[in-house]
Every structure is written in structure tokens, then in C-alpha cells.
C-alpha positions as CSV (number, residue, x, y, z in Angstrom):
1,M,79.3,84.5,128.0
2,K,77.4,84.4,124.7
3,S,80.1,82.5,122.9
4,V,80.3,79.9,125.8
5,I,76.5,79.4,125.5
6,R,76.8,78.9,121.7
7,L,79.6,76.4,122.3
8,F,77.6,74.5,124.9
9,I,74.6,74.3,122.5
10,F,76.9,73.2,119.6
11,F,78.5,70.3,121.6
12,N,75.0,69.2,122.8
13,I,73.9,69.1,119.2
14,L,76.9,66.9,118.4
15,L,76.2,64.6,121.3
16,C,72.6,64.1,120.2
17,S,73.9,63.4,116.7
18,L,76.2,60.7,117.9
19,T,73.2,58.8,119.3
20,L,71.9,58.2,115.7
21,S,72.0,54.7,114.3
22,A,74.9,53.1,112.5
23,E,74.4,55.3,109.5
24,T,77.5,56.8,107.9
25,V,77.4,60.5,108.7
26,L,79.8,63.2,107.6
27,R,79.9,66.2,109.9
28,V,81.3,69.4,108.5
29,A,81.7,72.5,110.6
30,H,81.4,75.7,108.6
31,P,82.0,79.3,109.8
32,A,78.6,80.4,108.5
33,A,75.6,79.4,106.6
34,S,74.3,81.0,103.4
35,P,72.4,84.3,104.2
36,T,69.7,83.2,101.8
37,K,69.5,79.6,103.1
38,G,68.5,77.3,100.3
39,N,68.2,79.9,97.5
40,P,71.6,79.5,95.7
41,F,71.0,82.5,93.5
42,G,70.7,84.9,96.4
43,A,74.3,84.7,97.7
44,S,77.7,84.4,96.2
45,G,81.2,83.7,97.4
46,T,83.0,80.7,98.8
47,T,80.9,80.1,102.0
48,P,77.6,79.4,100.2
49,T,79.3,77.5,97.4
50,L,81.0,75.0,99.8
51,F,77.5,74.0,101.0
52,Y,75.4,74.3,97.8
53,T,77.4,71.7,95.9
54,A,75.8,69.1,98.2
55,I,72.3,69.8,96.8
56,Y,72.8,71.4,93.4
57,D,74.6,70.8,90.1
58,R,75.6,73.3,87.4
59,I,75.8,73.3,83.6
60,T,79.6,73.0,83.6
61,D,82.5,73.1,86.1
62,I,86.1,74.2,86.2
63,D,88.8,71.8,87.3
64,N,92.0,72.5,89.3
65,N,93.9,73.2,86.2
66,G,91.5,75.8,84.8
67,N,89.8,73.4,82.3
68,I,86.1,73.5,81.6
69,V,84.6,70.1,82.4
70,P,81.2,68.6,81.9
71,E,78.5,68.6,84.6
72,L,74.9,68.7,83.5
73,A,76.1,69.6,80.0
74,L,78.2,66.9,78.4
75,S,79.5,69.0,75.4
76,W,79.2,72.4,73.8
77,K,80.2,74.3,70.7
78,A,79.9,77.8,69.3
79,V,77.3,78.0,66.5
80,N,78.4,81.6,66.0
81,Q,79.9,84.4,68.1
82,N,76.7,84.9,70.0
83,Q,75.2,81.4,70.2
84,W,76.3,78.3,72.0
85,R,74.8,74.8,71.7
86,F,74.9,72.5,74.7
87,K,74.2,68.8,74.7
88,L,72.8,67.8,78.1
89,R,73.3,64.8,80.3
90,P,70.6,62.2,79.9
91,G,69.0,60.3,82.8
92,V,69.3,63.0,85.4
93,V,66.4,63.1,87.9
94,F,65.9,65.7,90.6
95,S,65.3,64.7,94.2
96,N,61.6,65.5,93.8
97,G,61.3,63.1,90.9
98,E,61.3,65.7,88.1
99,K,63.3,64.9,85.0
100,F,66.2,67.2,83.8
101,T,65.6,68.5,80.3
102,S,66.3,71.5,78.1
103,E,63.1,73.0,79.5
104,T,64.8,73.0,82.9
105,I,67.7,75.2,81.7
106,K,65.3,77.6,79.9
107,T,63.1,78.0,83.0
108,V,66.1,78.8,85.2
109,F,67.3,81.5,82.8
110,D,63.8,83.0,82.5
111,T,63.3,83.0,86.2
112,V,66.6,84.6,87.2
113,R,66.0,87.4,84.6
114,G,62.6,88.0,86.1
115,E,63.3,87.8,89.8
116,A,66.4,90.1,90.2
117,I,65.7,90.8,93.9
118,N,66.0,87.1,94.7
119,A,68.8,86.4,92.2
120,R,71.4,88.8,93.7
121,S,74.4,86.6,92.6
122,W,73.1,86.5,89.0
123,Y,71.1,89.7,88.5
124,R,74.1,91.4,86.8
125,E,74.9,88.3,84.9
126,A,71.5,87.4,83.6
127,P,71.2,90.2,81.0
128,N,74.3,88.7,79.2
129,Y,72.0,85.8,78.2
130,P,69.0,87.4,76.6
131,R,67.6,84.3,74.9
132,V,67.5,80.6,75.4
133,E,66.0,78.2,72.8
134,I,65.1,74.6,73.1
135,V,66.4,72.5,70.2
136,D,65.3,69.1,71.5
137,E,64.8,67.5,74.9
138,L,68.5,67.4,75.6
139,T,69.9,70.1,73.4
140,I,69.7,73.8,74.1
141,D,71.0,77.0,72.5
142,I,72.1,79.8,74.8
143,F,72.5,83.2,73.2
144,T,74.9,85.8,74.5
145,L,74.5,89.6,74.4
146,Y,78.0,90.0,73.3
147,P,80.5,87.7,71.7
148,S,81.7,85.5,74.5
149,P,84.5,82.9,73.9
150,L,84.3,81.8,77.6
151,A,80.6,81.5,78.0
152,P,80.8,77.8,78.9
153,A,83.2,78.7,81.7
154,Y,81.0,81.4,83.0
155,L,77.9,79.1,83.1
156,S,79.8,77.0,85.7
157,A,78.2,79.5,88.2
158,L,74.6,78.8,87.3
159,W,72.9,76.5,89.7
160,V,70.2,74.2,88.2
161,V,66.8,73.5,89.8
162,P,63.8,71.6,88.5
163,H,61.6,73.7,86.3
164,G,58.3,72.5,87.7
165,H,59.3,73.3,91.3
166,L,60.8,76.6,90.2
167,K,57.6,77.7,88.5
168,N,55.6,76.7,91.6
169,V,57.7,78.4,94.3
170,G,60.0,80.9,92.5
171,L,63.5,81.7,93.8
172,E,62.1,82.8,97.1
173,G,60.6,79.4,97.6
174,L,64.0,77.8,97.4
175,V,65.0,79.5,100.6
176,N,63.1,76.8,102.7
177,D,62.6,74.2,100.0
178,P,65.7,73.7,97.9
179,I,65.5,70.9,95.3
180,G,68.5,69.8,93.2
181,S,70.0,66.8,91.4
182,G,73.1,66.7,93.6
183,P,74.1,63.9,96.0
184,F,72.1,65.1,99.0
185,K,68.7,66.4,99.8
186,L,67.6,68.6,102.7
187,D,66.0,67.1,105.7
188,S,66.0,70.2,108.0
189,W,67.6,73.6,108.3
190,E,68.1,74.9,111.8
191,P,70.2,78.0,112.9
192,E,73.1,75.8,114.2
193,R,72.7,72.7,112.1
194,I,71.7,71.7,108.6
195,I,70.9,68.0,108.1
196,L,70.9,66.3,104.7
197,S,70.4,62.7,103.6
198,A,71.7,60.8,100.6
199,Y,69.8,61.2,97.4
200,E,70.3,57.6,96.0
201,N,69.1,58.5,92.5
202,S,71.6,61.3,92.0
203,W,73.9,60.9,89.0
204,R,76.5,61.8,91.6
205,K,75.4,59.1,94.0
206,P,77.1,59.6,97.4
207,K,78.9,56.9,99.4
208,I,77.7,58.0,102.8
209,D,74.2,58.1,104.3
210,K,73.9,61.5,105.8
211,M,75.6,64.8,106.1
212,E,75.4,67.5,108.8
213,A,76.6,71.0,108.2
214,L,77.2,72.6,111.6
215,I,77.5,76.4,111.8
216,V,80.4,77.2,114.1
217,P,81.7,80.8,113.6
218,D,84.6,80.5,116.0
219,S,87.7,78.9,114.2
220,S,89.1,77.6,117.5
221,A,85.8,75.8,118.3
222,R,85.8,74.2,114.9
223,Y,89.4,73.0,115.5
224,Q,88.6,71.6,119.0
225,A,85.5,69.8,117.7
226,L,87.8,68.1,115.1
227,V,90.6,67.0,117.4
228,T,88.0,65.6,119.9
229,G,86.4,63.5,117.1
230,Q,83.0,65.3,117.2
231,I,83.2,66.4,113.6
232,D,85.0,65.1,110.5
233,V,85.9,68.3,108.6
234,A,86.7,71.7,110.0
235,V,86.4,74.4,107.3
236,A,88.9,77.2,107.3
237,I,91.3,76.2,110.0
238,S,94.5,78.2,110.8
239,T,97.9,77.2,109.5
240,D,99.3,77.1,113.0
241,Q,97.1,74.1,113.7
242,I,98.6,71.9,111.0
243,D,101.4,70.4,113.0
244,I,99.2,69.3,115.9
245,L,96.6,67.8,113.6
246,E,99.3,65.7,111.9
247,M,100.8,64.6,115.3
248,N,97.4,63.2,116.1
249,G,97.0,61.3,112.8
250,H,94.7,63.8,111.2
251,R,95.6,66.0,108.3
252,A,95.2,69.5,106.8
253,Q,94.3,69.9,103.2
254,M,94.4,73.1,101.1
255,R,92.0,73.7,98.3
256,N,93.3,74.8,95.0
257,P,93.5,78.7,95.4
258,I,91.2,80.4,93.0
259,R,90.9,83.8,94.7
260,T,93.3,86.7,95.2
261,L,92.8,88.1,98.7
262,V,92.8,91.9,98.7
263,L,91.8,94.9,100.8
264,V,89.5,96.8,98.4
265,L,90.2,100.5,98.6
266,K,87.3,103.0,97.9
267,S,89.0,105.2,95.4
268,N,85.8,106.6,94.0
269,D,85.0,108.4,97.2
270,P,86.5,111.9,97.1
271,S,86.5,112.0,100.9
272,S,88.6,108.9,101.1
273,P,92.4,109.2,101.3
274,F,92.5,106.3,98.8
275,S,91.1,108.5,96.1
276,D,94.8,109.5,95.7
277,V,96.7,106.8,93.8
278,R,99.8,107.7,95.8
279,V,98.1,106.7,99.1
280,R,97.0,103.4,97.6
281,Q,100.6,102.7,96.3
282,A,102.0,103.7,99.7
283,F,99.7,101.2,101.4
284,N,101.0,98.5,99.1
285,Y,104.7,99.4,99.8
286,A,104.1,99.6,103.5
287,V,103.0,96.0,104.1
288,D,105.7,93.3,104.5
289,K,103.7,90.6,102.7
290,K,106.5,88.1,102.4
291,T,107.0,87.9,106.2
292,I,103.2,87.7,106.7
293,A,103.0,84.8,104.3
294,K,106.0,83.0,105.9
295,V,105.0,83.5,109.6
296,L,101.1,83.4,109.4
297,L,100.5,81.3,106.4
298,S,103.3,78.7,106.7
299,D,104.7,79.8,103.3
300,L,101.8,78.0,101.6
301,V,101.3,80.9,99.2
302,K,103.4,83.8,98.0
303,P,102.4,87.6,97.8
304,A,100.1,88.4,94.9
305,S,101.3,90.6,92.0
306,Q,97.9,91.3,90.4
307,P,94.2,90.6,90.7
308,A,94.6,87.1,89.1
309,L,96.2,83.7,89.7
310,P,98.5,81.8,87.4
311,F,96.0,79.3,86.1
312,A,93.7,82.1,84.9
313,I,93.5,83.3,81.3
314,G,95.1,86.8,81.2
315,Y,97.4,86.3,84.1
316,D,100.7,88.3,83.4
317,D,103.9,86.4,84.4
318,N,105.9,89.5,84.0
319,L,104.3,91.4,86.9
320,D,106.0,91.4,90.4
321,P,104.3,92.0,93.7
322,Y,104.8,95.4,95.4
323,P,108.1,95.1,97.4
324,Y,108.2,96.0,101.1
325,D,109.6,99.5,100.9
326,P,108.5,101.7,103.9
327,E,110.7,104.6,102.9
328,R,109.1,104.8,99.5
329,A,105.7,104.6,101.2
330,K,106.6,107.6,103.4
331,R,107.7,109.6,100.4
332,L,104.4,108.9,98.6
333,L,102.4,109.9,101.6
334,D,104.4,113.1,101.9
335,E,103.8,113.9,98.2
336,A,100.0,113.2,98.7
337,G,99.9,115.8,101.5
338,Y,99.9,113.3,104.4
339,K,103.3,114.1,105.9
340,N,101.8,113.9,109.4
341,G,100.0,110.7,108.8
342,V,96.6,109.5,107.6
343,S,93.8,107.5,109.2
344,F,91.3,105.1,107.7
345,I,88.9,102.3,108.4
346,I,89.0,98.8,107.0
347,E,85.9,96.6,107.5
348,T,86.4,92.8,107.7
349,V,84.9,89.5,108.9
350,S,86.7,87.1,111.2
351,G,87.3,83.4,111.2
352,F,86.7,82.8,107.4
353,I,90.3,82.4,106.3
354,P,93.4,81.1,108.2
355,N,94.7,83.7,110.7
356,D,92.7,86.5,109.2
357,T,92.6,88.5,112.4
358,A,96.4,88.1,112.9
359,I,97.0,89.1,109.3
360,L,95.1,92.3,109.7
361,Q,96.8,93.1,113.0
362,R,100.2,92.6,111.3
363,I,99.1,94.9,108.4
364,A,98.0,97.6,110.8
365,S,101.3,97.3,112.6
366,D,103.3,97.5,109.4
367,V,101.5,100.6,108.1
368,A,101.6,102.4,111.4
369,K,105.4,102.6,110.9
370,V,104.9,104.9,107.9
371,G,102.2,107.0,109.5
372,M,99.1,105.1,108.4
373,D,96.6,104.6,111.2
374,M,94.4,101.7,110.2
375,E,91.3,100.9,112.3
376,V,89.9,97.4,111.8
377,R,86.1,97.2,112.2
378,L,84.5,93.8,112.4
379,I,81.3,93.1,110.5
380,T,79.3,89.9,109.9
381,Y,79.5,87.8,106.8
382,P,75.9,88.6,105.7
383,Q,76.7,92.3,106.0
384,L,79.8,91.9,103.9
385,A,78.0,89.9,101.3
386,R,75.1,92.3,101.0
387,N,76.9,95.6,101.3
388,S,79.8,94.8,99.0
389,T,77.3,93.6,96.3
390,L,75.3,96.8,96.5
391,G,78.3,99.0,97.0
392,E,77.2,100.2,100.4
393,M,80.3,99.5,102.6
394,S,80.8,102.3,105.1
395,G,84.6,102.1,105.7
396,H,87.4,103.3,103.4
397,G,88.2,99.8,102.4
398,F,87.2,96.2,103.2
399,I,88.4,92.6,102.8
400,M,87.4,91.1,99.5
401,D,88.8,89.0,96.7
402,F,89.2,88.7,93.0
403,T,87.7,85.3,92.1
404,N,89.2,83.3,89.3
405,R,86.7,80.5,89.6
406,Y,86.1,80.7,85.9
407,A,89.9,80.5,85.1
408,D,89.6,84.0,83.6
409,A,91.4,87.1,85.0
410,L,88.8,89.4,83.3
411,K,85.6,88.0,84.7
412,P,86.0,89.3,88.3
413,I,86.4,92.8,86.9
414,I,83.6,93.1,84.3
415,N,80.1,93.7,85.6
416,T,81.3,93.9,89.2
417,N,82.0,96.8,91.6
418,H,85.7,96.4,90.7
419,S,84.9,98.4,87.6
420,C,82.5,101.1,86.4
421,R,79.9,98.6,85.4
422,G,79.1,97.5,89.0
423,A,76.0,98.4,90.9
424,G,78.1,100.6,93.3
425,P,81.6,100.6,92.1
426,W,84.5,101.4,94.4
427,F,86.9,101.7,91.5
428,C,86.0,103.4,88.2
429,E,88.4,105.0,85.7
430,E,87.1,105.6,82.2
431,P,90.3,105.0,80.2
432,I,90.8,101.5,81.5
433,Q,87.0,100.9,81.4
434,Q,87.1,101.3,77.7
435,V,89.8,98.6,77.5
436,I,87.7,96.4,79.8
437,N,84.6,96.9,77.5
438,E,86.7,96.0,74.4
439,A,88.1,92.9,76.0
440,D,84.6,91.8,77.1
441,K,83.1,92.1,73.6
442,T,85.7,90.3,71.5
443,F,85.4,86.7,70.4
444,D,89.1,86.6,69.5
445,L,90.5,84.8,72.5
446,E,94.2,85.8,71.8
447,K,93.2,89.5,71.6
448,R,91.1,89.1,74.7
449,I,94.1,87.7,76.6
450,M,96.3,90.5,75.4
451,L,93.8,93.2,76.5
452,T,93.3,91.4,79.9
453,K,97.0,91.5,80.6
454,N,96.9,95.2,80.0
455,I,94.0,95.5,82.4
456,V,95.6,93.5,85.3
457,K,98.8,95.5,84.9
458,Y,96.9,98.8,85.1
459,Y,95.1,97.6,88.2
460,R,98.4,96.6,89.7
461,D,100.2,99.8,88.8
462,V,97.5,102.1,90.2
463,A,97.1,99.9,93.3
464,Q,93.4,99.4,92.9
465,S,93.5,97.3,96.0
466,L,96.0,96.2,98.6
467,F,97.0,93.0,96.9
468,L,97.8,90.3,99.4
469,F,98.0,86.6,98.6
470,P,96.1,83.7,96.9
471,L,93.3,83.1,99.4
472,I,93.9,79.9,101.3
473,G,91.1,77.5,101.8
474,L,92.4,75.1,104.5
475,E,90.4,72.3,106.0
476,G,91.2,70.0,108.9
477,I,90.3,66.4,108.0
478,H,89.8,63.7,110.7
479,K,91.6,60.5,110.1
480,R,88.4,58.5,109.8
481,V,87.8,60.4,106.5
482,K,89.5,58.2,103.9
483,V,88.6,60.2,100.7
484,W,88.3,64.0,100.5
485,K,88.9,65.5,97.1
486,P,87.8,69.1,96.7
487,M,87.9,70.8,93.3
488,N,88.6,74.5,93.6
489,D,85.9,76.0,95.9
490,R,83.7,73.0,95.5
491,F,83.5,70.1,98.0
492,M,83.0,66.9,96.0
493,Y,80.6,65.3,98.5
494,H,79.8,62.3,96.4
495,L,83.4,61.2,96.5
496,V,83.7,61.2,100.3
497,E,84.4,58.0,102.0
498,I,84.4,57.7,105.8
499,E,84.7,55.0,108.5
500,N,81.6,54.6,110.6
């Protein structure tokens, strides 16, 4: 009943929207909104990023081939191993009229270092940049704690907000009053709908007048709204909806995969069966990932062999995915003392990736054949975002990913809960942590790549997670949308062209 009421409200919102004037409006249905609303530093992951790129810009960006490309910085060079000089884009003005300068960047760094509670997505990253110095109005030096050959890539995650506004309201003030230099500015933020209007003075000037981000948790409802013409883009549709969309003249479009989907296994918990490497390996051997990819993901991706994707620095071409070998899984469980079976809980969200519920059901079915009783427990996206960041997940494992948004296989491991340096690590083994630390602190890129390959091989061999597939980001695009060009996990809203 509750879902029916939500759907009724959703469609009434849409009908009201359609009564607007002849303005060109892009309507995008998302599975969830950011749990920290307009504060881009308080949340991480794909869901917030897909929305925030409408309002905010970053220092640099990463293209679909893994190259670092200019955004608010036009160029950069290493002054020495711990100092990078950035030349900034001239003529950028924020939607509140403030001018973008070197002071803007310095204020952002100073603020995220000082407001850790409201900078959750950057509070572990901020200490890596202990000092920022203004050279002139459009030149700034950013100092790193350790030698960092990929600092310009890592700074593609730093959202930029006007320094005057930030000093006045702090990060918490951005929750309800987000100001950026991107193509849109916020008009209103309601629980079910976020309305934005074009920011005409943006350096990324949009080609449409308005945008509505509609929050529709149910994937079927997003799909139905698309095929009935009530929205223009449905985020995270299922692969089994592709054929029907195309029959009706619409299309499905997959983003460039930048994340490896995994079920993280809490190996640090002595009470968890996954504290035994043999159980983790058995889990990987017990899942028929090739069949899942073919049947439930339309063969758009292949099983993952490691916590990295091919375009990332440090990816190892020589590693193969765990093969489907249920007999070997049984032997490993027997050796680990689980001849009569083992039970465990996996926490997950629903509706955020294509066919995620069906995939988990198939995994549970596969592993049951070798004596592994997998209980799937649904949680909300805000719970996943918060608890995984703080290391407070209550199950034995949960759905997660290794993000290669920086085109670097090492980055999702250092300073995260995938290693000992996280706030609440689920995996921590000192011998490989020493290699991680060495790779993180060398400015020699070739040495770093070699060490990273050793690390991803180790993670693969000890089955740190259940490695599944490159994470599919699949959108349904209505035929009236003529131009839709995402770049990685970023929607390029300023490029969108749509028929009225």
C-alpha cells in the first residue's frame, strides 16, 4: 500500500510538472537522493555524484579512457615530489556572483580539514594535502603529505564551492544552500523532487532551461515513467528492459564502467566464517558468475578477476576470474571445518544496479548447492553509505565496490576500509599493508604500478571479497533526448539536448 501511495504522489508531481510553460525541461528519475542533500562533501559514491555534477565543478576530471582532463584547473605540473602547481581557469563565476580564484581552492581545503564531521567523503583524504599556497590569483600550489604522482587525478574528487559562501555557512550550510559554478542552480529540494534552473553564466552553459531530479526508489516505476513519456532519463534500469525500450524507439545507454562490484567479506571479525581464507575462496568458486553475467546482465560485462578495471593503472592482465568449481568449494569448506555447511548474512540495497535482487538470489542459489546458507538482508542506501564508511555494517558481508574513478587500482585500497588504514577496516593484513604503504609513498610511477599489481593479485588470491563484475550503470533514455553523453560516473548535463 505504501509503495502505491508513493507511486500516486510521484505521478501527480509529474502531471503538475507537465503544466509548466514551454521551457525545455529534463526530467531524470534517480533511485535515491544524496543523504546529505546539497553538501557534496558529506556523501560519496555514484548516487550523489550523478546529481552533484549538475551544480558543482571539480579541479580536474577523468575521461572514459582514464586520462586526466582539465576542469577548473587548465594545467598542472610537479614542482617537486610533494608539490603540484595548478593553473586555474579564468572567467569562472559562481551562481551567487562570486569569482573563482586561487583563494577559492585554498578555502575549500582549509574547510574540509577543519570540518571532518561534515566532510565525510573527504575526511580521510584531507590530511594528504597539509598545505595550500596561493601563487597568484589563478595559480595555486598544493602540497602533498607523501610523494604522489597521481595527485591531479585524485583531486578530480574535490568539489569546488565559492569561498565567501563557504566561510559564511560552512559545509553544513551547503545542505540546504548549495552554490556552485556548474550548469544548474537549485530552486527547491523536496523529498520526492529536486528542481534546478539553468545557470546562464556557467562556463559549462546548459542547452536546456530546467532540470527535475525525481526520487523514485522502485526500478520498475522508473522504467514505466520513461515508457509513458513522463520522464526523459531513468537511472539504473534493468538489462531485461533494453529490448522493449528499443522497440518503442527509445534507447538504453551504459556508462563507462569504473567500479568493480563485490560482496565485501568481513575477514577481520574472528566470529565471521569469512575470517578463514578457505571460506572466502569457497564463496568465489561456488558462484557461477559467467552464467549470471549472460542471463541477468545481457553479457554486457564479464566476471571480474581483481579489484580493478582494465583502464586503471595497476590492473594486471595476467589474472583470471575465479572459475565456477563447486566441488573445489566443497573441499575448501570441509578443510575449514564446515563439512555440514555454514550460514552467513549479506546486507544489500535494492534497485541501484540492474537486476541486483535477481543477482543476489542467483548467488544464494549457487552457494546453497555447496552448503553455504546465505541470508540476504535489505538495508537503505543511507544506511549503507554511513555504516560502510564508519565500518559499522552488522552482517558478515555486504554489497560494495572498488571504484576506479581515478583510473588507479591502488586508490580504492589506500585510506579505505578495504585496508588497515580505514576507519573501520573489514580487511587488514599487515604483510600486504606494508606493500600498500610503500606503493602509496613512491613518486616512481613504474615502481608504483609494479607494487600495485602485486597488491591486486594478493587481494584476488586471498579472496578479499566475492569479486563479481564491472558495475553496470545503465540508463533508459527517451527518444526526445537527442544528446546524452555521460563521462564515467558523471552526467554531462550541459551537453544535453532535448525536444520540447
